[in-house]
ZADO-1210 file (C-alpha; in nm, 4 decimals, padded with zeros to 6 digits):
<atoms>
<atom x="-01.8154" y="01.9382" z="00.0201" code="MET" pos="1"/>
<atom x="-01.8761" y="01.6413" z="-00.2057" code="LYS" pos="2"/>
<atom x="-01.5807" y="01.4853" z="-00.3837" code="TYR" pos="3"/>
<atom x="-01.6103" y="01.3051" z="-00.7123" code="LEU" pos="4"/>
<atom x="-01.3829" y="01.0328" z="-00.8354" code="ARG" pos="5"/>
<atom x="-01.2806" y="01.0069" z="-01.1957" code="ALA" pos="6"/>
<atom x="-01.3614" y="00.6892" z="-01.3778" code="LYS" pos="7"/>
<atom x="-01.0534" y="00.4862" z="-01.4683" code="PRO" pos="8"/>
<atom x="-00.8927" y="00.6423" z="-01.7722" code="GLY" pos="9"/>
<atom x="-01.1099" y="00.9522" z="-01.7774" code="GLY" pos="10"/>
<atom x="-01.2762" y="01.2369" z="-01.5978" code="GLU" pos="11"/>
<atom x="-01.6284" y="01.3582" z="-01.5579" code="TYR" pos="12"/>
<atom x="-01.6909" y="01.6027" z="-01.8437" code="PRO" pos="13"/>
<atom x="-01.7283" y="01.9679" z="-01.7460" code="GLY" pos="14"/>
<atom x="-01.6574" y="01.9121" z="-01.3775" code="ARG" pos="15"/>
<atom x="-01.3517" y="02.0016" z="-01.1813" code="ARG" pos="16"/>
<atom x="-01.2425" y="01.7092" z="-00.9718" code="LEU" pos="17"/>
<atom x="-01.0895" y="01.7477" z="-00.6327" code="GLU" pos="18"/>
<atom x="-00.9348" y="01.4442" z="-00.4753" code="LYS" pos="19"/>
<atom x="-01.0065" y="01.3952" z="-00.1078" code="ASP" pos="20"/>
<atom x="-00.6715" y="01.2543" z="00.0048" code="TRP" pos="21"/>
<atom x="-00.7998" y="01.2294" z="00.3614" code="SER" pos="22"/>
<atom x="-01.0271" y="00.9429" z="00.2492" code="CYS" pos="23"/>
<atom x="-00.7510" y="00.7400" z="00.0854" code="THR" pos="24"/>
<atom x="-00.4646" y="00.5464" z="00.2380" code="LEU" pos="25"/>
<atom x="-00.1454" y="00.6965" z="00.0895" code="ASN" pos="26"/>
<atom x="00.1844" y="00.5217" z="00.1582" code="ILE" pos="27"/>
<atom x="00.5264" y="00.4780" z="00.0038" code="GLN" pos="28"/>
<atom x="00.6383" y="00.1323" z="-00.1116" code="ILE" pos="29"/>
<atom x="01.0005" y="00.0936" z="-00.2214" code="ASN" pos="30"/>
<atom x="01.0186" y="00.4692" z="-00.2840" code="GLY" pos="31"/>
<atom x="00.7005" y="00.4821" z="-00.4955" code="ASN" pos="32"/>
<atom x="00.3866" y="00.6578" z="-00.3765" code="HIS" pos="33"/>
<atom x="00.0799" y="00.4329" z="-00.3737" code="ARG" pos="34"/>
<atom x="-00.2826" y="00.5156" z="-00.2986" code="SER" pos="35"/>
<atom x="-00.5434" y="00.2700" z="-00.1764" code="PHE" pos="36"/>
<atom x="-00.8913" y="00.4247" z="-00.1922" code="PRO" pos="37"/>
<atom x="-01.0533" y="00.1162" z="-00.0370" code="ASP" pos="38"/>
<atom x="-00.8844" y="00.1952" z="00.2960" code="TRP" pos="39"/>
<atom x="-00.9368" y="00.5284" z="00.4647" code="THR" pos="40"/>
<atom x="-00.7550" y="00.5087" z="00.7961" code="ASP" pos="41"/>
<atom x="-00.5207" y="00.2158" z="00.8300" code="SER" pos="42"/>
<atom x="-00.4809" y="-00.1470" z="00.7294" code="VAL" pos="43"/>
<atom x="-00.3043" y="-00.4460" z="00.8782" code="GLU" pos="44"/>
<atom x="00.0264" y="-00.5163" z="00.7084" code="LEU" pos="45"/>
<atom x="-00.0812" y="-00.8760" z="00.6440" code="SER" pos="46"/>
<atom x="-00.3911" y="-00.7564" z="00.4547" code="GLU" pos="47"/>
<atom x="-00.1855" y="-00.5112" z="00.2489" code="LEU" pos="48"/>
<atom x="00.0600" y="-00.7856" z="00.1527" code="ILE" pos="49"/>
<atom x="-00.2308" y="-01.0079" z="00.0474" code="GLU" pos="50"/>
<atom x="-00.3832" y="-00.7241" z="-00.1582" code="THR" pos="51"/>
<atom x="-00.0501" y="-00.6691" z="-00.3329" code="LEU" pos="52"/>
<atom x="-00.0562" y="-01.0432" z="-00.4152" code="GLU" pos="53"/>
<atom x="00.2827" y="-01.1017" z="-00.2584" code="LEU" pos="54"/>
<atom x="00.3884" y="-01.4399" z="-00.1242" code="LYS" pos="55"/>
<atom x="00.4480" y="-01.3816" z="00.2446" code="GLY" pos="56"/>
<atom x="00.7019" y="-01.6611" z="00.2747" code="ASP" pos="57"/>
<atom x="00.9238" y="-01.5047" z="00.0068" code="ARG" pos="58"/>
<atom x="00.9477" y="-01.1428" z="00.1210" code="ILE" pos="59"/>
<atom x="01.0925" y="-00.9324" z="00.3994" code="ALA" pos="60"/>
<atom x="00.9261" y="-00.6057" z="00.5004" code="VAL" pos="61"/>
<atom x="01.0667" y="-00.2924" z="00.6594" code="GLU" pos="62"/>
<atom x="00.7991" y="-00.0632" z="00.8070" code="HIS" pos="63"/>
<atom x="00.9090" y="00.2948" z="00.8791" code="ASN" pos="64"/>
<atom x="01.2727" y="00.1915" z="00.9115" code="GLY" pos="65"/>
<atom x="01.2093" y="-00.1114" z="01.1337" code="GLU" pos="66"/>
<atom x="01.2147" y="-00.4746" z="01.0204" code="ILE" pos="67"/>
<atom x="00.8602" y="-00.6111" z="01.0495" code="ALA" pos="68"/>
<atom x="00.8716" y="-00.9673" z="01.1823" code="PRO" pos="69"/>
<atom x="00.6418" y="-01.1969" z="00.9853" code="ARG" pos="70"/>
<atom x="00.4789" y="-01.3078" z="01.3115" code="THR" pos="71"/>
<atom x="00.3705" y="-00.9461" z="01.3796" code="ALA" pos="72"/>
<atom x="00.2257" y="-00.8600" z="01.0365" code="TRP" pos="73"/>
<atom x="-00.1337" y="-00.9078" z="01.1564" code="ALA" pos="74"/>
<atom x="-00.0836" y="-00.6568" z="01.4387" code="SER" pos="75"/>
<atom x="00.1157" y="-00.3902" z="01.2493" code="ILE" pos="76"/>
<atom x="-00.1096" y="-00.1072" z="01.1313" code="GLN" pos="77"/>
<atom x="-00.0031" y="00.0707" z="00.8111" code="VAL" pos="78"/>
<atom x="-00.1259" y="00.4314" z="00.8031" code="GLN" pos="79"/>
<atom x="-00.1112" y="00.7235" z="00.5602" code="THR" pos="80"/>
<atom x="00.2432" y="00.8544" z="00.5356" code="GLY" pos="81"/>
<atom x="00.4086" y="00.5247" z="00.6287" code="ASP" pos="82"/>
<atom x="00.7051" y="00.3945" z="00.4313" code="LYS" pos="83"/>
<atom x="00.7528" y="00.0305" z="00.3405" code="LEU" pos="84"/>
<atom x="01.0481" y="-00.1414" z="00.1825" code="GLU" pos="85"/>
<atom x="00.9664" y="-00.4871" z="00.0493" code="ILE" pos="86"/>
<atom x="01.2376" y="-00.7267" z="-00.0626" code="VAL" pos="87"/>
<atom x="01.1671" y="-01.0451" z="-00.2593" code="HIS" pos="88"/>
<atom x="01.3806" y="-01.3515" z="-00.2086" code="PHE" pos="89"/>
<atom x="01.4836" y="-01.5190" z="-00.5315" code="VAL" pos="90"/>
<atom x="01.6183" y="-01.8705" z="-00.5429" code="GLY" pos="91"/>
<atom x="01.8450" y="-02.0107" z="-00.8021" code="GLY" pos="92"/>
<atom x="02.1794" y="-02.1565" z="-00.8664" code="GLY" pos="93"/>
<atom x="02.3750" y="-02.3697" z="-01.1022" code="PHE" pos="94"/>
<atom x="02.2475" y="-02.6991" z="-01.2299" code="ALA" pos="95"/>
</atoms>
């Protein structure tokens, strides 16, 4: 069965679209469902963080309920169904 993808902001006229979720990485980030069609199986956590344009030195990541040490990000595989919690560190103070 061939699956068609809708163009951003629209659909193909006169065709029923079926999304092939098995060919898209689907995860949960901070309670929100996110889909990444460029990845089909899994992705390294470090690559995902880079794709999300997050500054690695200013965040902490929990992967499926476990704190993900920054030194292990390149070896942690994020797969469909995984849950991530990402916390940003914010600096500040009184002048």
